[in-house]
KEKOLGU-611258 format. One record per residue: x, y, z of N, C-alpha, C, CB in turn; residue in one letter. Coordinates in steps of 0.1 Angstrom, whole numbers, padded with zeros to 4 digits, always signed. Each point is the difference from the previous one (the first is absolute). Glycine has a CB too. Layout:
N
XYZXYZXYZXYZA;...
***
This chain:
199
+0282+0210-0009+0000-0006+0014+0012-0009+0001-0025+0001+0002X;+0032+0001+0009+0011-0009+0003-0005-0012+0007+0016+0020+0002X;-0012-0032-0006-0005-0013+0005+0012-0009+0002-0022+0003-0011X;+0023-0009+0023+0011-0010+0003-0006-0013-0004+0009+0014+0019X;+0000-0022-0026-0003-0014-0003+0006-0009+0010-0001+0006-0025X;-0008-0012+0033+0005-0008+0012+0003-0014-0004-0014+0014+0015X;+0024-0016-0022+0005-0013-0003+0015-0001-0002-0023-0004-0011X;+0029-0007+0013+0014-0002-0002+0002-0007-0013+0005+0000+0024X;-0015-0004-0031+0000-0007-0013+0001+0009-0012-0013-0019+0011X;+0025+0020-0018+0001+0009-0011-0009-0003-0011+0023+0003+0007X;-0027-0016-0009-0009-0004-0010-0014+0007+0002+0012-0022-0003X;-0016+0022+0015-0013+0006+0003+0001+0015-0001-0005-0018+0016X;+0016+0025-0013+0002+0014-0002-0002+0004-0014+0015+0001+0019X;-0008-0009-0028-0001+0003-0014-0014-0001-0005+0023-0008-0003X;-0030-0003+0006-0014-0002-0004-0009+0011+0005+0003-0024+0000X;-0002+0028+0012-0008+0011+0006+0003+0013-0006-0002-0012+0021X;+0014+0015-0023+0004+0013-0006-0006+0001-0015+0021+0001+0015X;-0020-0011-0022-0004+0000-0014-0015+0001-0001+0020-0012-0006X;-0027+0005+0015-0014-0002+0000-0007+0014+0004+0002-0025+0006X;+0005+0033+0002-0006+0012+0006+0006+0012-0006-0005-0012+0020X;+0013+0011-0031+0007+0012-0005-0010+0011-0005+0020-0015-0006X;-0033+0010+0002-0010+0010-0005-0005+0009+0011-0006-0017-0017X;+0009+0014+0029-0005+0009+0011+0009+0012+0003-0012-0020+0009X;+0025+0019-0014+0009+0010+0003+0005+0000+0014-0011+0013-0017X;+0009-0024+0024+0005-0001+0014+0016-0001+0000-0022-0011+0007X;+0028+0016+0003+0014-0001+0003+0002-0012+0009+0005+0025-0004X;-0001-0037-0002+0001-0012+0008+0014-0001+0006-0017-0011-0014X;+0019+0008+0027+0012+0000+0006+0002-0013+0007-0001+0024+0003X;+0014-0029-0002+0003-0012+0007-0001+0002+0015+0015-0007-0019X;-0012-0004+0026-0001+0000+0014+0012+0009+0007-0011-0023-0002X;+0022+0024-0005+0011+0007+0006+0004-0004+0014-0007+0019-0015X;+0008-0031+0017+0004-0005+0014-0011-0002+0010+0021+0011-0004X;-0033-0008+0000-0011-0002+0009-0003-0015+0002-0010+0022-0007X;+0011-0028+0019-0002-0014+0002-0014-0004-0001+0019+0000+0014X;-0022-0011-0020-0014-0005-0001-0003-0010+0011+0000+0004-0025X;-0012-0004+0030-0003-0010+0010-0001-0014-0006-0012+0017+0014X;+0013-0027-0005-0001-0014-0005-0015-0002-0004+0019-0008+0016X;-0020+0000-0027-0014-0004-0005-0006-0010+0009+0007+0006-0024X;-0014-0002+0034-0006-0009+0010-0015-0002-0002+0017+0007+0016X;-0022+0000-0026-0015-0002-0003-0003-0013-0006-0001+0024-0003X;-0012-0027+0004-0005-0013-0006-0008+0003-0013-0001-0010+0023X;+0001+0022-0027-0006+0004-0013+0008+0009-0008-0022-0003+0010X;+0020+0004-0023+0008+0010-0008-0003+0014+0005-0001-0015-0021X;-0012+0018+0024-0003+0013+0005+0008+0004+0013-0023-0003-0011X;+0023-0007+0020+0008+0004+0012+0014+0002-0002-0016-0014+0012X;+0023+0006-0020+0014+0002-0003+0003+0013-0008+0002-0025+0000X;-0010+0028-0009+0002+0012-0008-0002+0012+0009-0008-0011-0022X;-0002+0011+0031-0003+0011+0009+0011+0002+0010-0024-0004-0003X;+0030-0007+0008+0011+0001+0009+0012+0008-0006-0007-0022+0010X;+0010+0019-0023+0011+0006-0006-0003+0015-0004+0007-0023-0009X;-0019+0025+0003-0003+0013-0004-0001+0010+0012-0012-0010-0020X;+0005+0005+0030-0002+0009+0012+0014+0003+0007-0023-0010+0003X;+0031+0000-0002+0013+0003+0006+0008+0010-0008+0000-0023+0009X;+0000+0022-0023+0008+0009-0008-0007+0014+0000+0007-0019-0015X;-0020+0020+0016-0007+0013+0001+0004+0007+0013-0019-0009-0014X;+0019+0002+0025+0002+0006+0012+0015+0004+0001-0018-0014+0010X;+0027+0006-0015+0015+0003+0001+0004+0011-0009+0004-0024+0006X;-0011+0026-0017+0004+0010-0010-0009+0013+0000+0010-0018-0013X;-0022+0017+0019-0009+0011-0001-0006+0002-0014+0012+0010+0019X;-0010-0020-0027-0005+0000-0014-0010-0011-0003+0021+0011-0007X;-0030-0010-0002-0008-0011-0004+0009-0011-0005-0019+0015-0007X;+0015-0028+0011+0008-0011-0003-0008-0011-0007+0015+0005+0019X;-0009-0011-0029-0006-0011-0008+0006-0013+0003-0006+0017-0018X;-0001-0027+0021+0005-0013+0003-0009-0011-0007+0011+0008+0023X;-0004-0019-0027-0007-0011-0006+0003-0012+0007+0001+0011-0022X;-0011-0020+0024+0003-0014+0004-0007-0009-0010+0002+0006+0024X;+0005-0016-0029-0005-0008-0010+0004-0015+0003+0000+0019-0017X;-0007-0028+0010+0004-0014+0002-0006-0008-0011+0002+0004+0024X;+0003-0017-0024-0005-0010-0010-0008-0010+0008+0020+0003-0015X;-0033-0006+0011-0008-0009+0006-0002-0012-0009-0012+0018+0013X;+0017-0030-0009+0000-0012-0009-0012-0009+0005+0026+0002-0003X;-0035-0005-0007-0011-0008+0003+0003-0013+0007-0011+0011-0019X;+0021-0018+0013+0003-0014+0005+0006+0001+0014+0003-0007-0024X;+0002+0018+0028+0006+0001+0013-0009+0008+0010+0022+0000-0011X;-0035+0000+0008-0010+0006+0009+0002+0015+0002-0001-0022+0011X;+0006+0029-0022+0002+0014+0000+0014+0004+0005-0024+0002+0004X;+0033-0011+0000+0014+0003+0003+0007+0004-0013+0000-0016+0021X;+0010+0024-0019+0006+0006+0012-0007+0012+0004+0022-0009-0006X;-0030+0016-0002-0007+0012+0004+0008+0011+0006-0018-0015+0004X;+0014+0020+0008+0008+0011+0006+0014-0004+0003-0021+0009+0009X;+0024-0021-0009+0014-0005+0003+0008-0003-0012-0009-0010+0021X;+0005+0015-0033+0006-0002-0012+0015+0003+0000-0022+0004-0011X;+0026+0007+0017+0013+0005+0000+0010-0008+0009-0009+0023-0005X;+0003-0031+0013+0008-0008+0009-0005-0015+0000+0005+0021+0014X;-0010-0025-0025-0006-0013-0002+0011-0011+0002-0017+0009-0015X;+0014-0019+0024+0010-0010+0003+0013+0005+0006-0010-0012-0018X;+0010+0024+0024+0011+0006+0006+0012+0001-0010-0008-0009+0023X;+0005+0010-0036+0010+0001-0010+0004+0015-0001-0008-0020-0013X;+0020+0023+0010+0005+0014+0001+0000+0007-0014+0013-0007+0020X;-0014+0000-0031+0001+0007-0013-0012-0004-0009+0026-0001+0002X;-0029+0009-0012-0010-0004-0009+0002-0013-0007-0004+0024-0004X;+0016-0027+0000+0003-0013-0006-0003-0012+0010+0017+0011-0015X;-0013-0009+0027-0002-0011+0010-0015-0002+0002+0022+0005+0011X;-0030+0006-0010-0014-0001+0002-0007-0006-0012+0001+0020+0016X;+0003-0017-0028-0005-0006-0011+0002-0015-0001+0003+0021-0012X;+0009-0025+0015+0003-0014+0000-0007-0007+0011+0022+0005-0009X;-0024+0001+0021-0007-0006+0010-0015-0002-0004+0016+0010+0017X;-0022+0000-0023-0014-0001-0004-0001-0011-0011-0003+0025+0004X;+0012-0026-0014+0000-0011-0009+0001-0014+0006+0010+0016-0017X;-0002-0017+0027+0001-0013+0007-0013-0003+0007+0025+0004+0004X;-0032+0006+0002-0013-0002+0007-0010-0005-0010+0006+0017+0017X;-0005-0013-0030-0010-0003-0010+0004-0011-0009-0007+0024+0001X;+0018-0030+0002+0004-0012-0008-0011-0010-0001+0024+0003+0007X;-0028-0006-0019-0010-0011-0003-0014+0006+0002+0016-0018+0007X;-0018+0030-0003-0013+0006+0002-0006+0004-0014+0006+0007+0024X;-0018-0011-0027-0007+0004-0012-0006+0014+0000-0004-0024-0004X;-0002+0028+0015-0006+0012+0002+0011+0011+0002-0021-0011+0010X;+0023+0019-0020+0011+0011+0000-0006+0014+0000+0014-0016-0013X;-0027+0017+0017-0007+0013+0001+0006+0008+0011-0020-0010-0010X;+0020+0023+0008+0006+0009+0010-0006+0014-0002+0021-0013+0002X;-0019+0021+0008-0005+0014-0001+0010+0009+0007-0024-0007+0000X;+0028+0018-0006+0008+0010+0006-0010+0011+0005+0020-0004-0016X;-0017+0008+0028-0008+0011+0007+0010+0011+0004-0018-0017+0008X;+0013+0029-0009+0008+0012+0004-0010+0010+0007+0017-0003-0019X;-0012+0008+0031-0007+0011+0006+0009+0012+0001-0015-0016+0013X;+0011+0027-0017+0008+0012+0000-0007+0010+0010+0009-0003-0024X;-0002+0008+0033-0005+0009+0010+0008+0014-0001-0007-0020+0015X;-0001+0031-0016+0006+0013+0001-0004+0005+0014-0001+0004-0025X;+0011-0002+0034-0002+0005+0013+0005+0015+0001+0003-0024+0010X;-0011+0032-0003+0003+0014+0003+0005+0002+0014-0017+0007-0017X;+0025+0002+0020+0005+0002+0014-0011+0002+0010+0019+0010-0010X;-0031-0005+0006-0011+0002+0009-0008-0013+0003-0002+0023-0008X;+0007-0035+0002-0007-0012+0003-0010-0005-0011+0004+0005+0024X;-0007+0003-0033-0009-0003-0011+0006-0010-0009-0011+0022+0001X;+0003-0033-0005+0005-0010-0008-0009-0002-0013+0009-0011+0020X;-0003+0009-0031-0007-0004-0012+0005-0015-0004-0003+0025-0007X;-0007-0033+0004+0004-0014-0003-0005-0004-0014-0001-0006+0025X;+0010+0000-0032-0003-0005-0014+0005-0014-0001+0003+0024-0010X;-0011-0033+0003+0003-0014-0001-0001-0004-0015-0009-0005+0023X;+0018-0004-0027+0000-0005-0013+0003-0015+0000+0007+0022-0009X;-0013-0029+0000+0002-0015-0001+0002-0004-0014-0013-0004+0020X;+0020-0007-0022+0001-0006-0014+0001-0015+0001+0012+0021-0009X;-0020-0028+0001+0000-0015+0000+0010-0005-0010-0024+0000+0007X;+0029-0012-0004+0009-0006-0010+0004-0014+0003+0009+0023-0004X;+0002-0028-0003+0004-0013+0002+0015-0001+0002-0019-0008-0015X;+0024-0001+0024+0014-0001+0003+0006-0011-0009-0004+0007+0024X;+0016-0004-0030+0007-0009-0008+0007-0010+0008+0002+0018-0017X;+0005-0028+0010+0007-0010+0008+0015+0004+0000-0016-0018-0007X;+0019+0029+0001+0014+0005+0000+0000+0015-0004+0009-0023-0005X;+0001+0031+0009+0000+0014-0002+0003+0004-0014+0007+0003+0023X;-0013+0008-0028+0002+0005-0013+0001+0016+0001-0012-0020-0011X;+0022+0026+0005+0001+0014-0001+0011+0006+0010-0024+0000-0008X;+0028+0012+0004+0011+0006+0008-0004+0013+0007+0015-0010-0016X;-0028+0015+0014-0004+0012+0005-0008-0002+0013+0000+0010-0022X;-0004+0000+0028-0008-0001+0012+0007-0004+0013-0019-0005-0015X;+0012+0000+0024+0006-0005+0013-0010-0009+0007+0013+0021+0002X;-0009-0027+0009-0010-0009+0007-0003-0012-0008-0009+0019+0012X;-0004-0022-0013-0005-0012-0007-0003+0003-0014-0009-0008+0021X;+0013+0019-0027-0003+0004-0013+0004-0011-0011+0002+0024+0007X;+0009-0030-0005+0005-0010-0010-0009-0012-0001+0022+0008+0003X;-0031-0011+0007-0008-0011+0000-0015+0002-0004+0015-0009+0018X;-0019+0022-0018-0014+0003+0000-0004+0005-0014+0001+0006+0024X;-0010-0013-0030-0006+0004-0013-0015+0005+0002+0015-0017-0012X;-0017+0030+0010-0013+0005+0003-0011-0005-0010+0011+0020+0010X;-0023-0021-0006-0010-0005-0009-0001+0010-0012-0013-0010+0019X;+0012+0004-0031-0002+0008-0012+0013+0003-0007-0019+0010+0010X;+0031-0016-0005+0013+0002-0006+0007-0013+0001+0001+0024+0007X;+0010-0025-0015+0008-0012+0000+0014+0002+0006-0013-0008-0021X;+0016+0020+0025+0012+0004+0005-0001+0001+0016+0006+0012-0022X;+0006-0014+0028+0000+0003+0014+0002+0015+0002+0009-0022+0005X;-0011+0026+0008+0002+0014+0003+0015+0004-0003-0019+0000+0017X;+0028-0010-0015+0014+0003-0002+0004+0000-0015+0005-0011+0022X;-0014+0008-0031+0003+0001-0014-0006+0013-0006+0000-0025-0001X;-0007+0032+0009-0006+0013-0004+0009+0012+0004-0024-0011+0003X;+0022+0021-0011+0006+0013+0004-0007+0005+0012+0007+0005-0024X;-0001+0004+0031-0006+0006+0012-0013+0007-0003+0023+0004+0009X;-0023+0003-0021-0013+0007-0004-0011-0011-0003+0014+0020-0009X;-0010-0030+0002-0010-0011-0003-0006-0006+0013+0011-0004-0022X;-0002+0001+0031-0004-0007+0012-0009+0010+0008+0022-0014+0001X;-0019+0027+0000-0007+0009+0008-0015+0001-0004+0021+0012+0004X;-0024-0014-0017-0013+0001-0005-0010-0010+0006+0009+0009-0021X;-0003-0021+0023-0009-0012+0005+0004-0005+0013-0003-0006-0023X;+0014+0010+0029+0004-0005+0013-0009+0004+0012+0023-0001-0009X;-0022-0007+0020-0007+0003+0012+0004+0014+0005-0001-0024+0006X;+0013+0027-0005+0005+0013+0005-0004+0011-0010+0019-0011+0012X;-0018+0008-0025-0004+0010-0010-0015+0004+0001+0018-0009-0015X;-0026-0001+0018-0014+0003+0001-0003+0008+0013-0005-0021-0013X;+0012+0018+0024-0002+0008+0012+0004+0014-0002+0003-0020+0013X;+0009+0022-0020+0005+0013-0002-0009+0008-0010+0024-0009+0005X;-0030+0002-0015-0009+0006-0009-0012+0006+0007+0008-0016-0018X;-0013+0008+0028-0011+0005+0008+0004+0013+0007-0009-0024+0002X;+0021+0024+0004+0005+0012+0007+0001+0011-0010+0012-0014+0017X;-0006+0012-0028+0002+0010-0010-0014+0006-0004+0021-0011-0008X;-0031+0003+0006-0013+0004-0005-0006+0009+0011-0003-0021-0014X;+0004+0017+0027-0006+0007+0011+0007+0014+0001-0005-0022+0012X;+0017+0023-0015+0007+0013+0002+0001+0009-0013+0013-0011+0018X;-0018+0006-0029+0002+0008-0012-0006+0014+0001-0001-0021-0013X;-0010+0023+0020-0006+0013+0001+0002+0006+0013-0016-0007-0017X;+0028+0004+0023+0003+0005+0014-0002-0010+0010-0007+0023-0007X;+0011-0020+0020-0002-0010+0011-0014-0004+0001+0019+0010+0012X;-0022-0023-0010-0014-0005+0002-0005+0004+0014+0005-0019-0015X;-0018+0017+0017-0006+0003+0013+0008-0007+0011-0023+0002-0012X;+0022+0004+0024+0008-0005+0011-0007-0012+0006+0009+0022+0005X;-0008-0033-0012-0006-0013+0005+0008-0011-0006-0024+0010+0003X;+0023-0022+0003+0007-0012-0005-0006-0003-0014+0005-0009+0024X;+0003+0007-0034-0004-0004-0013+0004-0014-0003+0001+0024-0008X;-0010-0032+0003+0004-0014-0004-0004-0002-0015-0003-0009+0024X;+0012+0004-0031-0003-0002-0014+0006-0013-0005-0001+0025-0004X;-0005-0032-0005+0005-0012-0006+0006+0003-0013-0017-0014+0012X;
***
């Protein structure tokens, strides 16, 4: 099956391609297809906006992800606004802004959330959700990954996501868990034509 990956983030494209290689799908980039602005108030809404737009524009099934970091001490912020937190334009600036917001704060608990939606040109949607709990450091560590990966240590490990290989991260990450649910649902062929939710 040919599937368009509806993202401009090359890091996400790599993760998705490697996670789903067992399905034998032919994953394709956007090839100039513009994505709508993320105006939703939930991960599901934003992922659906992107996946549906790509599916309609290309006539192919489209896969989109929306994810975010929810920080306990900030009341769940930045959440769906993680990619534009504090109106900062780069990962480094957003990380520094987050650290400034948490200066002197003892509660460093946080949660990564990812929602992956597979949209078909006929309007059918499949929804998969993954979450991972962890702790935020007081400074970045590691050179891999993207986003807030250098600050986030998942429960049960001592390394940040940025200190892990892509394969190691995928096993336990929020996006990895959502994609694993999709992979499981499609292993024996397309699932029933209904919305699927999996943790």
